[in-house]
C-alpha positions in Angstrom: -21.9 36.4 4.7 -21.2 34.0 1.8 -18.6 36.3 0.3 -16.9 36.7 3.7 -16.7 32.9 4.1 -15.3 32.4 0.7 -12.7 35.1 1.1 -11.8 33.8 4.5 -11.1 30.3 3.1 -9.2 31.6 0.2 -7.0 33.7 2.4 -6.5 30.7 4.7 -6.8 32.5 8.0 -6.2 36.0 6.8 -8.7 38.9 6.6 -8.8 40.8 3.3 -9.2 44.5 4.0 -10.7 44.8 0.5 -14.0 44.1 2.2 -13.7 47.4 3.9 -12.7 49.3 0.8 -9.0 48.2 0.7 -7.3 46.5 -2.2 -8.5 42.9 -2.5 -4.9 41.8 -3.2 -3.7 42.5 0.4 -4.4 39.8 3.1 -3.4 40.5 6.7 -3.1 37.8 9.4 -5.4 38.7 12.3 -3.9 36.3 14.8 -0.3 35.5 15.9 1.6 33.1 13.7 2.2 29.7 15.2 5.9 29.0 14.9 7.0 25.4 14.3 8.3 23.5 17.3 11.2 22.3 15.2 12.2 23.4 11.8 14.9 23.2 9.1 15.2 24.9 5.8 15.6 23.1 2.6 14.9 23.1 -1.1 11.6 21.4 -0.4 9.8 21.6 2.9 7.8 18.8 4.4 5.4 19.5 7.2 5.1 17.3 10.3 2.3 17.3 12.9 2.5 15.2 16.1 0.6 14.9 19.3 3.6 15.7 21.5 1.3 17.0 24.3 -2.0 15.5 25.3 -3.9 18.6 26.3 -4.7 22.1 25.1 -4.6 24.9 27.6 -8.2 26.1 28.1 -9.2 29.7 28.4 -12.5 31.3 29.4 -13.4 33.8 26.8 -14.8 37.2 27.9 -15.2 38.6 24.5 -13.8 41.9 25.9 -10.2 41.3 24.9 -8.2 39.5 22.3 -8.0 35.7 22.9 -4.6 34.3 23.9 -2.9 32.2 21.3 -3.6 28.4 21.5 -1.1 26.7 23.7 -0.4 23.1 24.7 -0.3 21.9 28.3 0.7 18.8 30.2 3.9 16.8 30.0 5.8 15.9 26.9 5.0 12.4 25.5 8.3 10.6 25.2 6.9 8.2 22.7 5.7 11.0 20.5 9.1 12.6 20.8 10.6 9.5 19.4 8.2 9.9 16.4 9.4 13.4 15.9 13.0 12.4 16.0 12.6 9.6 13.5 11.0 12.1 11.2 14.1 14.2 11.5 16.3 11.2 11.2 14.6 10.1 8.0 15.0 13.5 6.4 18.7 13.7 7.4 19.2 10.2 6.0 17.6 11.2 2.7 19.7 14.4 2.5 22.8 12.3 2.9 21.6 9.7 0.3 23.2 9.5 -3.2 20.3 7.5 -4.6 17.3 9.3 -3.3 17.0 13.0 -4.2 20.8 13.5 -4.7 21.8 17.1 -4.5 18.4 18.1 -3.0 18.0 19.2 0.6 14.8 18.5 2.3 13.6 20.8 5.1 10.8 20.3 7.7 8.4 22.3 9.8 7.3 20.2 12.8 4.2 21.3 14.9 2.6 20.0 18.1 -1.2 19.5 17.7 -1.7 18.8 21.4 -3.9 15.9 20.3 -6.7 18.5 19.8 -8.8 19.6 16.9 -8.4 23.4 17.4 -4.6 23.3 17.4 -4.6 20.8 14.5 -6.7 23.2 12.4 -4.4 26.1 13.3 -1.2 24.3 12.4 -2.8 23.1 9.2 -3.5 26.7 8.2 0.1 27.5 9.2 1.5 24.8 7.0 -0.4 26.1 4.1 0.2 29.8 4.7 3.7 30.0 6.1 4.7 32.6 8.6 4.1 35.8 6.6 1.9 38.3 8.4 0.9 40.1 5.1 0.3 38.6 1.8 0.1 40.8 -1.3 -1.0 39.3 -4.6 -3.1 40.4 -7.5 -4.5 36.9 -8.0 -6.9 37.0 -5.1 -4.7 35.5 -2.5 -3.4 32.7 -4.8 -0.1 31.3 -3.7 1.6 27.9 -3.4 1.5 26.2 -0.1 4.4 26.6 2.3 5.0 22.8 2.3 4.8 20.2 -0.5 3.4 17.4 1.7 2.6 16.8 5.4 3.3 13.8 7.7 0.3 14.0 10.1 -1.1 12.9 12.6 -1.0 10.5 15.5 -4.7 10.7 16.2 -7.6 10.0 13.8 -9.7 13.0 14.9 -7.0 15.6 14.3 -6.0 13.9 11.1 -9.6 14.2 9.9 -9.6 18.0 10.6 -6.2 18.4 8.9 -7.3 16.4 5.9 -10.4 18.4 5.4 -8.3 21.6 5.2 -5.5 20.2 3.0 -7.7 18.2 0.6 -9.2 21.2 -1.3 -5.7 22.5 -2.0 -4.4 19.1 -3.2 -1.8 18.9 -0.5 -1.0 15.2 0.3 -1.1 14.1 3.9 0.5 10.8 5.0 -0.4 9.7 8.4 1.6 7.3 10.5 -1.0 6.5 13.2 -4.5 7.6 12.1 -6.3 4.3 11.7 -10.0 5.4 11.5 -11.6 3.4 8.6 -13.5 6.6 7.7 -10.3 8.1 6.3 -10.4 5.6 3.4 -13.3 7.5 1.9 -11.6 9.3 -1.0 -14.7 11.5 -1.6 -14.2 13.2 1.8 -10.4 12.8 2.2 -9.0 12.8 -1.4 -5.4 13.5 -0.5 -5.1 11.3 2.6 -2.6 8.4 2.7 -1.3 6.3 5.6 1.4 3.8 6.3 -0.6 2.1 9.1 -3.5 -0.2 8.2 -7.1 0.9 8.5 -9.1 -0.1 11.5 -11.4 -1.9 9.2 -8.9 -4.7 9.1 -8.0 -4.5 12.8 -11.7 -4.7 13.8 -12.2 -7.8 11.6 -9.0 -9.3 13.1 -10.1 -8.7 16.7 -13.6 -10.2 16.0 -12.0 -13.2 14.4 -9.6 -13.6 17.3 -12.4 -13.4 19.9 -14.4 -16.0 18.0 -11.3 -18.2 17.7 -11.0 -18.4 21.5 -14.7 -19.1 22.0 -15.6 -15.8 23.8 -19.2 -15.0 23.1 -19.9 -12.7 26.0 -17.6 -9.6 26.1 -17.5 -6.0 27.3 -16.4 -3.1 25.1 -15.0 0.3 25.9 -13.8 2.9 23.4 -12.4 6.4 23.1 -15.2 8.9 22.5 -13.5 10.1 19.3 -13.4 9.3 15.6 -10.8 6.6 16.3 -12.7 4.9 19.0 -16.3 5.3 17.7 -15.5 4.3 14.2 -13.2 1.5 15.2 -15.7 0.1 17.7 -18.5 0.3 15.2 -16.5 -1.8 12.8 -15.7 -4.3 15.5 -19.3 -4.6 16.7 -20.5 -5.2 13.2 -17.8 -7.9 12.6 -18.5 -9.4 16.1 -22.3 -9.6 15.3 -21.4 -11.5 12.1 -19.3 -13.9 14.2 -22.1 -14.5 16.7 -20.4 -12.6 19.6 -22.6 -10.8 22.1 -21.6 -7.5 23.8 -22.8 -7.0 27.4 -22.0 -3.3 27.3 -20.3 -0.7 25.1 -19.0 2.4 26.9 -17.3 5.5 25.6 -14.9 7.8 27.3 -12.6 10.7 26.4 -9.8 12.0 28.6 -11.2 15.6 28.7 -14.7 14.5 29.8 -15.8 14.9 33.5 -14.5 12.4 36.1 -18.1 11.4 36.8 -18.3 9.9 33.3 -15.1 8.0 33.9 -16.4 6.7 37.2 -19.6 5.5 35.6 -17.6 3.6 32.9 -15.4 1.9 35.5 -18.4 0.9 37.6 -20.0 -0.7 34.6 -16.7 -2.7 34.0 -16.6 -3.8 37.7 -20.2 -5.0 37.8 -20.1 -6.8 34.4 -20.3 -10.6 34.1 -18.2 -10.6 30.9 -14.6 -11.7 31.7 -13.2 -10.4 28.4 -13.1 -6.7 27.6 -12.2 -5.2 24.2 -10.7 -1.8 24.6 -10.6 0.4 21.5 -8.9 3.3 23.2 -6.3 5.9 22.4 -3.2 5.5 24.6 -4.0 8.6 26.8 -7.6 7.5 27.4 -6.5 4.0 28.3 -4.0 5.3 30.8 -6.6 7.3 32.6 -9.1 4.4 32.6 -6.5 2.0 34.0 -5.5 4.5 36.7 -9.1 4.8 37.8 -9.6 1.0 37.8 -6.5 0.5 39.8 -8.0 2.3 42.7 -10.5 -0.5 43.1 -9.4 -3.4 40.9 -12.2 -5.4 39.2 -12.2 -9.2 39.1 -9.5 -10.7 36.9 -10.3 -9.8 33.3 -8.8 -10.6 29.9 -8.1 -7.4 28.1 -8.1 -7.3 24.3 -6.5 -4.2 23.0 -6.3 -2.1 19.9 -2.9 -1.1 18.4 -3.1 2.4 20.0 -2.3 1.1 23.5 -1.5 -2.6 23.4 2.1 -1.9 22.2 2.6 1.3 24.2 5.5 0.8 26.6 4.0 3.3 29.0 1.1 1.0 29.6 3.2 -1.8 30.9 3.2 -0.4 34.5 -0.5 -1.5 34.9 -0.3 -5.0 36.3 -4.1 -5.6 35.9 -3.5 -5.9 32.2 -1.1 -8.9 32.5 -2.0 -11.4 29.8 -3.5 -8.7 27.5 -3.7 -9.6 23.9 -4.1 -7.4 20.9 -2.9 -6.6 17.4 0.0 -4.3 16.9 2.1 -3.1 14.0 5.0 -5.4 13.3 8.2 -4.5 15.1 11.0 -3.3 13.0 14.7 -2.2 13.0 15.9 1.1 11.8 19.7 1.0 11.4 21.4 4.0 13.0 18.3 5.4 14.6 19.3 4.7 18.2 22.5 6.6 17.9 20.6 9.5 16.4 18.2 9.5 19.3 21.0 9.7 21.8 22.9 12.3 19.9 21.5 15.4 21.7 23.5 17.9 23.7 22.3 20.7 26.0 23.6 23.2 23.4 21.4 21.6 20.7 18.4 21.3 23.1 18.5 25.0 24.0 17.9 26.0 20.4 14.2 24.8 20.5 11.8 25.2 23.5 10.3 21.8 22.7 13.6 20.0 23.1 14.4 22.1 26.2 11.1 20.9 27.7 11.9 17.3 26.8 15.3 17.5 28.4 14.1 19.0 31.6 11.2 16.5 31.8 13.6 13.6 31.2 16.2 14.6 33.8 14.0 16.6 36.2 16.4 19.5 36.0 16.2 23.0 34.6 18.3 24.2 31.7 16.6 27.6 31.9 18.4 28.5 35.1 21.6 28.4 33.2 20.2 31.2 31.1 18.9 33.2 34.0 15.3 31.9 34.2 14.0 30.7 37.6 12.2 27.4 38.0 11.5 25.1 41.0 13.7 22.3 39.6 17.4 22.2 40.3 19.7 23.3 37.5 21.1 20.8 35.2 24.8 20.2 35.9 25.9 18.9 32.5 26.3 15.2 33.6 22.9 14.3 32.2 23.3 11.4 29.8 20.6 10.1 27.4 22.4 6.7 27.3 21.4 6.2 30.9 17.8 7.2 30.4 15.1 4.5 30.6 11.9 5.7 29.1 9.9 5.2 25.8 12.1 7.8 24.1 15.2 5.6 24.3 13.4 2.3 23.9 14.1 1.1 20.4 13.3 -2.6 21.0 9.7 -2.1 19.8 9.9 0.2 16.8 6.4 -0.2 15.5 4.7 3.1 14.9 8.1 4.7 14.7 8.7 2.8 11.5 5.3 4.1 10.2 6.7 7.7 10.5 9.9 6.6 8.8 8.0 5.0 5.9 5.7 8.0 5.5 8.7 10.3 5.2 10.3 8.1 2.7 7.1 7.9 0.7 7.0 11.7 0.3 10.7 11.7 -0.6 10.1 9.1 -3.3 7.2 11.1 -4.7 9.4 14.3 -4.9 12.2 12.2 -6.5 9.7 11.2 -9.3 9.1 14.9 -10.0 12.4 16.6 -9.8 14.8 13.8 -10.8 15.4 12.3 -14.2 17.5 9.2 -14.0 20.2 10.2 -11.5 20.1 14.0 -12.0 17.8 16.1 -9.9 16.9 19.8 -10.5 16.1 21.8 -7.3 14.7 24.6 -9.5 11.8 22.5 -10.7 8.7 23.6 -8.9 7.0 20.7 -7.2 3.4 21.5 -6.8 1.5 19.7 -4.0 -0.9 18.2 -6.5 2.0 16.7 -8.4 3.4 15.2 -5.2 -0.1 13.8 -4.5 -0.2 12.1 -7.9 3.3 10.7 -7.4 2.5 9.3 -3.9 -0.3 7.2 -5.4 2.2 5.4 -7.5 5.1 4.9 -5.0 6.2 1.3 -4.5 9.5 0.7 -2.9 11.3 -1.3 -0.2 13.2 0.2 2.7 15.0 -1.9 5.3 13.0 -4.9 4.0 9.7 -3.2 4.5 7.7 -2.5 1.4 5.7 0.8 1.0 2.8 1.2 -1.4 -0.8 2.4 -1.3 -4.0 1.0 -2.7 -6.8 3.1 -4.3 -8.0 4.2 -0.8 -4.5 5.3 0.2 -4.1 2.4 2.6 -1.2 -0.1 2.9 -1.5 -3.9 3.0 -2.8 -4.8 6.5 -0.3 -6.9 8.5 -0.4 -7.2 12.3 1.4 -9.0 15.0 -0.6 -10.6 17.8 1.0 -9.2 20.9 0.7 -10.8 24.4 1.7 -9.1 27.6 3.7 -11.7 29.4 5.3 -11.6 32.8 9.0 -12.2 32.7 11.3 -14.0 35.1 12.5 -10.7 36.7 9.0 -9.6 37.4 8.7 -7.2 34.5 6.1 -7.3 31.8 7.1 -7.4 28.1 5.5 -7.6 24.7 5.7 -11.1 23.2 4.7 -11.8 19.6 2.5 -14.9 19.6 0.8 -14.7 16.1 0.2 -12.8 12.9 -2.6 -11.4 10.9 -2.1 -10.8 7.2 -5.0 -9.5 5.2 -3.3 -10.4 1.9 -3.7 -14.1 2.7 -6.7 -16.1 1.4 -9.9 -15.8 3.4 -9.9 -17.9 6.5 -6.0 -18.1 6.6 -5.3 -14.5 7.6 -5.0 -15.3 11.4 -2.4 -17.7 12.7 -0.7 -18.5 16.1 3.0 -19.1 16.4 3.4 -19.7 20.1 1.3 -20.2 23.3 -0.4 -17.3 24.9 -0.1 -16.6 28.6 -3.5 -15.4 29.9 -4.4 -13.1 32.7 -4.1 -15.8 35.3 -0.6 -16.7 34.2 -1.8 -20.0 32.6 -2.0 -21.3 29.1 -5.6 -22.4 29.5 -8.0 -20.1 27.5 -10.3 -18.2 29.9 -14.0 -18.6 29.6 -16.3 -15.7 28.9 -19.9 -16.8 28.0 -23.3 -15.5 29.2 -24.7 -19.1 29.3 -22.8 -22.4 29.3 -23.1 -24.6 26.2 -26.2 -26.6 26.2 -25.7 -30.4 26.8 -26.5 -32.9 24.1 -30.2 -33.3 23.6 -31.1 -29.7 24.5 -31.5 -26.5 22.5 -31.1 -22.9 23.2 -34.0 -20.7 24.1 -33.1 -17.0 24.2 -33.9 -15.3 27.4 -36.5 -12.5 26.9 -34.9 -9.1 26.6 -31.3 -10.3 26.6 -28.8 -10.9 23.8 -28.9 -14.2 21.9 -25.8 -15.5 23.8 -27.9 -15.6 26.9 -30.3 -18.5 26.8 -31.9 -21.4 28.7 -31.4 -25.0 27.7 -34.6 -26.9 26.7 -34.8 -30.6 25.9 -35.3 -31.5 22.3 -38.4 -33.4 21.3 -38.4 -37.0 20.4 -36.7 -37.7 17.1 -34.5 -34.6 17.3 -30.9 -34.0 17.9 -29.1 -30.8 19.0 -26.1 -28.9 17.7 -25.9 -26.6 20.8 -28.0 -23.9 19.1 -31.1 -25.6 17.9 -32.8 -29.0 17.6 -33.1 -30.7 14.2 -35.3 -33.6 13.3 -33.5 -36.7 12.1 -34.5 -38.0 8.6 -37.4 -40.4 8.7 -35.0 -43.4 8.5 -32.9 -42.2 11.4 -33.3 -41.8 15.2 -31.2 -40.0 17.8 -28.8 -41.9 19.9 -29.1 -41.7 23.7 -27.1 -38.4 23.9 -29.3 -36.9 21.2 -26.2 -35.6 19.4 -26.2 -37.9 16.4 -28.8 -39.5 14.1 -28.4 -43.3 13.8 -30.2 -45.6 11.3 -33.4 -46.9 12.8 -33.4 -50.6 13.5 -35.5 -52.5 11.0 -38.0 -55.0 12.6 -39.8 -57.9 11.1 -40.7 -61.4 12.1 -37.4 -63.1 11.5 -36.3 -66.7 11.5 -33.9 -66.3 14.4 -36.2 -64.8 17.0 -38.2 -66.9 19.5 -41.6 -66.0 18.2 -40.6 -66.8 14.6 -39.1 -70.1 15.6 -42.2 -71.1 17.6 -44.5 -70.3 14.8 -42.3 -72.0 12.2 -42.1 -75.1 14.5 -46.0 -75.3 14.8 -46.3 -74.8 11.0 -43.9 -77.6 10.2 -45.5 -79.8 12.9 -48.9 -79.2 11.5 -47.9 -80.2 8.1 -46.2 -83.3 9.4 -49.4 -84.2 11.3 -51.4 -83.8 8.1 -49.0 -85.9 6.1 -49.0 -88.6 8.9 -52.8 -88.7 8.8 -52.7 -89.0 5.0 -50.3 -91.9 5.4 -52.6 -93.6 7.9 -55.6 -93.1 5.6 -53.6 -94.4 2.7 -52.6 -97.6 4.5 -56.1 -98.1 5.6 -57.8 -96.9 2.5 -59.8 -100.2 2.2 -61.1 -99.9 5.7 -64.8 -99.0 6.2 -64.2 -95.7 8.0 -62.0 -94.4 5.2 -64.3 -95.5 2.5 -67.3 -94.2 4.3 -65.8 -90.7 4.5 -65.1 -90.1 0.8 -61.4 -91.0 0.7 -60.7 -88.9 -2.4 -61.9 -85.7 -0.8 -60.2 -86.6 2.5 -56.8 -87.0 0.7 -57.4 -83.7 -1.1 -58.4 -82.1 2.1 -55.2 -83.4 3.9 -53.1 -82.2 1.0 -54.7 -78.7 1.2 -54.2 -78.6 5.0 -50.5 -79.5 4.5 -50.3 -76.5 2.1 -52.1 -74.3 4.6 -49.6 -75.1 7.3 -46.7 -74.6 5.0 -48.0 -71.3 3.5 -47.6 -69.7 7.0 -43.8 -70.0 6.5 -44.0 -67.4 3.8 -45.0 -64.9 6.4 -41.7 -65.3 8.3 -38.5 -63.6 7.2 -37.6 -60.2 5.6 -40.4 -59.2 3.3 -39.5 -59.0 -0.4 -41.5 -58.1 -3.4 -42.0 -61.8 -4.3 -42.6 -63.0 -0.8 -45.3 -60.3 -0.2 -47.2 -61.4 -3.3 -46.7 -65.1 -2.5 -47.8 -65.1 1.1 -51.3 -63.7 0.6 -52.1 -65.4 -2.6 -50.9 -68.8 -1.4 -52.8 -68.4 1.8 -56.0 -67.4 0.0 -55.9 -70.2 -2.6 -54.9 -73.0 -0.2 -57.6 -72.1 2.3 -60.3 -72.0 -0.4 -59.1 -75.4 -1.6 -59.4 -76.7 1.9 -62.8 -75.2 2.6 -64.0 -76.3 -0.8 -63.2 -79.9 0.2 -64.9 -79.6 3.5 -68.0 -78.0 1.8 -68.2 -80.8 -0.7 -67.9 -83.4 2.1 -70.8 -81.8 3.9 -72.9 -81.7 0.7 -72.1 -85.3 0.0 -73.2 -86.3 3.5 -76.5 -84.5 3.0 -77.0 -85.9 -0.4 -76.1 -89.4 0.7 -78.9 -89.5 3.3 -81.3 -88.0 0.8 -80.4 -90.7 -1.7 -81.7 -93.3 0.7 -85.2 -92.0 0.2 -87.4 -93.9 -2.3 -87.2 -92.6 -5.9 -84.2 -90.3 -5.2 -81.5 -90.1 -7.8 -79.7 -87.1 -6.4 -76.3 -88.8 -6.0 -75.9 -89.0 -9.7 -75.3 -85.2 -9.5 -72.7 -85.6 -6.8 -70.5 -88.3 -8.1 -66.7 -88.2 -7.9 -66.4 -86.3 -11.2 -68.8 -83.6 -10.1 -67.0 -83.3 -6.7 -63.7 -82.6 -8.4 -65.2 -80.0 -10.7 -66.9 -78.3 -7.8 -63.6 -78.1 -5.8 -61.8 -76.8 -8.9 -64.6 -74.3 -9.6 -64.6 -72.9 -6.0 -60.8 -72.6 -6.1 -60.7 -71.1 -9.5 -62.8 -68.2 -8.3 -60.2 -67.4 -5.6 -57.4 -67.7 -8.2 -59.2 -65.1 -10.3 -59.5 -62.8 -7.3 -55.8 -63.1 -6.6 -54.9 -62.5 -10.2 -56.9 -59.3 -10.3 -55.3 -58.2 -7.0 -51.8 -58.9 -8.2 -52.3 -57.2 -11.6 -54.0 -54.0 -10.3 -52.2 -53.3 -7.0 -50.1 -56.1 -5.6 -48.7 -56.2 -2.1 -45.1 -54.8 -1.7 -42.5 -54.4 1.0 -43.1 -51.2 3.0 -41.1 -49.4 5.7 -43.8 -48.6 8.3 -42.5 -45.7 10.4 -45.9 -44.6 11.8 -46.4 -47.2 14.5 -43.0 -46.8 16.3 -41.0 -43.6 16.0 -37.7 -45.2 17.1 -37.7 -48.2 14.7 -38.9 -49.2 11.3 -41.4 -52.0 10.8 -40.7 -53.8 7.6 -44.0 -55.3 6.5 -45.9 -56.2 3.4 -48.3 -53.4 2.4 -51.5 -54.9 1.1 -51.4 -52.7 -2.0 -55.1 -53.0 -2.6 -57.1 -53.4 0.6 -60.1 -54.4 -1.4 -58.2 -57.3 -2.9 -57.1 -58.5 0.5 -60.5 -58.3 2.1 -62.1 -59.9 -1.1 -59.8 -62.9 -0.6 -60.7 -63.2 3.1 -64.4 -62.5 2.3 -64.6 -65.3 -0.2 -63.0 -67.7 2.3 -65.5 -66.5 5.0 -68.4 -67.0 2.6 -67.5 -70.6 1.8 -66.8 -71.3 5.5 -70.2 -69.9 6.6 -72.0 -71.9 3.9 -70.2 -75.0 5.0 -71.1 -74.3 8.7 -74.8 -73.9 7.8 -75.0 -77.1 5.8 -73.0 -79.1 8.4 -75.3 -77.7 11.1 -78.4 -78.9 9.2 -76.8 -82.4 8.8 -75.7 -82.8 12.4 -78.7 -85.0 13.5 -78.7 -87.4 10.5 -78.6 -91.0 11.7 -75.2 -92.7 11.7 -72.8 -93.8 14.4 -70.2 -91.8 12.7 -72.0 -88.8 11.2 -69.2 -86.7 9.7 -71.5 -83.6 9.6 -71.1 -83.2 13.4 -67.3 -83.0 13.2 -67.5 -80.6 10.3 -69.9 -78.4 12.3 -67.4 -78.2 15.1 -64.5 -77.6 12.8 -66.3 -74.8 11.0 -67.4 -73.3 14.3 -63.7 -73.2 15.4 -62.7 -71.9 11.9 -65.2 -69.1 11.9 -64.5 -68.2 15.5 -60.8 -67.9 14.8 -61.2 -65.7 11.7 -63.9 -63.5 13.3 -61.5 -62.7 16.2 -58.7 -62.3 13.6 -60.1 -59.2 12.1 -59.9 -56.9 15.2 -56.7 -58.5 16.4 -55.1 -58.0 12.9 -56.2 -54.3 12.8 -55.0 -53.5 16.3 -51.7 -55.5 16.5 -48.6 -53.3 16.1 -45.6 -54.1 13.9 -44.5 -57.6 13.4 -47.3 -58.9 15.7 -49.7 -58.2 12.8 -47.9 -60.9 10.9 -47.8 -63.2 13.9 -51.6 -62.8 14.4 -52.2 -63.8 10.7 -49.9 -66.9 11.1 -51.7 -67.8 14.3 -55.1 -67.6 12.6 -53.8 -69.8 9.8 -52.4 -72.4 12.2 -55.3 -72.3 14.6 -58.0 -72.8 11.9 -55.9 -75.5 10.2 -55.4 -77.4 13.5 -59.1 -77.0 14.2 -60.0 -78.7 10.9 -57.5 -81.6 11.6 -58.6 -82.1 15.2 -62.3 -82.1 14.4 -62.4 -84.0 11.1 -59.4 -86.4 11.1 -58.2 -87.0 14.6 -61.4 -89.0 15.6 -61.1 -91.2 12.5 -57.3 -91.8 13.0 -58.0 -92.6 16.7 -60.4 -95.3 15.7 -58.1 -96.6 12.9 -55.1 -96.8 15.2 -56.5 -97.4 18.7 -60.0 -98.8 18.2 -59.8 -101.1 15.2 -62.9 -103.0 16.5 -65.0 -100.0 15.7 -63.6 -99.7 12.2 -66.5 -102.0 10.8 -69.4 -101.4 8.6 -71.9 -102.5 11.2 -70.5 -100.1 13.8 -70.6 -97.3 11.4 -74.2 -98.1 10.4 -75.2 -98.1 14.1 -76.2 -101.8 14.2 -74.0 -102.9 17.1 -75.9 -103.0 20.4 -74.7 -100.8 23.1 -73.3 -102.3 26.3 -75.5 -102.2 29.4 -74.5 -99.7 32.0 
């Protein structure tokens, strides 16, 4: 079996009788040779394969008789006939050229593949073998191919089949319309070239265009062929990278049952996507649109591949008005229109293909003139191609036509490089296909301002025009170029628009095709279970987060979302400032308290010789009033923006001034106790509490607090701190304690002195005297302790700037308590009851008035 397969391949379609005992050098063709549809002899022959018909006649095999030769069916494709004719035109132009292959005549063999793989394989064998029925050679069927190169094919699938056969023999194939990206694989298709860009670029261009117009929810339909499947696979991959979701992806081929076609059209009609990407061959698209036209779907925006979006035969389908797609740039081929129209009935009758084309174009029969009978009327000789209006004569959109033209010239330039030296060409030089193949890889020329060259994959530079189907003033539909795509441009600059696009509704407003509308600011996308990522619900972002339509993101700690939750703004910084009402009130009370203390000091100073001032230890009283003034003023350091210095100053100043104040009160209490004990017989206790000892005691008590503050400031001092834990939407600028131990040590020492003073004053409250100062000190210490005991829970629980306000309130309240209880009664007597400011009254020797 292996030997049979090898011999069959070597003989290329012939059966070697040597297997049955006959000479191995004789190969006999078992089938009928496939004559070319059009041919011309020449020094070098170029093959051409085109999909002139769309169908292959089917035959049911009984295996009891010899199968009939493969035969095309259906009508002639006028567009493909134009491709055939430009192939002939290019060869004729080259033969008449004095610069390219001078003195050399090129011939051609043109075949019809019927857009089918079986016929494509057969004609590929035919192009390699020639038309000989018997081949006799002693080198085991070794012979040069009948053609030096082939221009083939219009479809990717037939091109793949042809390339697999031509590749092992080194025969170059240049395609004008096979765009499948798979054909760029040089390991599988080593001798394949093309003048049309690969679908790899078209798929990327389509995906980028869909993304550009904001369509994230689309439908997709493709030809169930190598062209459609590979092209759509490339597009879907590119679309996924662009974040585009596909609602459905359906495949159809024109030879499949109508039930399959109906299922595809039903999916399209039921879909919610308003944009559909159609990667279809022209014949498949025509059948699909015919089926959709019977029950038109809702208005849809069609995005087309180059196979159909620039095909003039598609313009009759109004449901594709506004269609957009990438097409090969239009071109101009001088002299080609005249060549197209230069056909006479005499020329046509020489080839059955041209006869069929003529009869199909004019709906008349040339065969009746030769005695054949058909149902059509006989042609009368008045038929004129100039009056014909069909894709064959339409040269306004020469796109793929130019690809055939360039492919033919590429082969001619390769032959020129082999058989021509300078301006002399030798037709006797044998141009082997592998030589032509090597030359094609190096061709680089310009024809009619169109450059032709191939990269290492056999592909040209990808350039496209963005084509829009626009309704004209006369009601017709025409192709309008609205943009370009050039793969040679830097990344991100390949796609550009040059004019407005008219969409399917006749307007310039881009249609919308999304599964879910964009989420409003402040919400994020939550993908619906079991559906693509483009289908989602909108969920509110949490506090402190903003949305960018896809997800929520937390703002930086120093920022907070605006009301729309689409931008992070700096958080407002809050502290007890001088210009707010609370700060002004507290500052006013602080200044007022200091002025009261200074006023009382002035009253005491003016009446320093009076009994009430002298009886209350005037030196300690002045020192106490001075410390109270400082206590009132130190509260001002708690107002305003905290700085490094103000944070250290406020707590240390508060701690030291209050200890100085309480020390004075404590010494006054001790002096009262000692003064009454000194009246006892034999007591000399006052010598230990003279003015000098009192000053030293005050200094000693205060020095201890100074030491505590110094240790606090040197180990872990207070510092400004942005507190973002209390409020999420604002920053509280406060003074961090640094060392909590230092802060509570300062307060604890003040509390210890205050408690000791309260106990001593309480013990001295019942001592005899009309003006026993111990009673007033008891009340002042009671107020002082009550204020600071309630301060602790209030300080801990107060939020933000109110923590500072609580501390200021405690300072002011305790300071006012000391002034009210200790100094106000004395000042009242000095100012308003001078008659009581006597020694007798103070000693309690003035009789009370009878009630």
